Phi, psi and omega in degrees: 000146180298129183296322182292312181296319179297317181294320180295314183296311182299321181290312180298307183284334175294317179292325180292322179294318179296323178296319179291324178294316176299315179298320176300311179296329180284317188249348180060026179206150174222151172223172184301321183295337178294340179289334184237003181292145182260165184089173177098170184263128350270170178287110177288333175303310181295320182295316180302304188288326178292318180293325177297308180298317183295313182293321176298319175300314184291326183277316190249349185078205182277065179274175175296322178299318176297318178299316179296315181291329178288318175300317178298315181300314180300318181294313182293318179293319178298322178290320186299317183253354180260280185293308184293331179288319179296314180294324177295319178294324178291327176298321179293319178296316178300315177301320179294320175296315180301321178295316177300320180271005176056042176266123180267114177209157178259118179241147176221136178212157176253135186285334187085194187239150170279161177301324179291326176292323178292318179297314179297318177298319181292321177295321175297316179296320178294318181295316179300314181299317180293318180298314182298315183296316187272345179261004182289000000 
């Protein structure tokens, strides 16, 4: 199997599995929607893109592919804890307003990630990339 693809798959799905385990211990329940819900510890978005950039750097050095993956990682990470976090916090406030005016509607929003969730996801992605590279 392609080492780059292996690192990305292990980091992304490993972080999602870790997120489910943490959620289980915290809430003692799981549902099907928990498999695809965004947000939470650790950030699988960050794990995916950091592992991609790290493994490309380890395999190819400072290539064009590495530069592209690094830019992608910065954009995704910034979106995960910046834009999506802000939109999620605004969603909470909108729900509170709707509840106060007793307007019944179904709203859905994704909260995004805190900086610590992004940092842990990034470290996980980096660690998986390094392990995959040196254990191949």
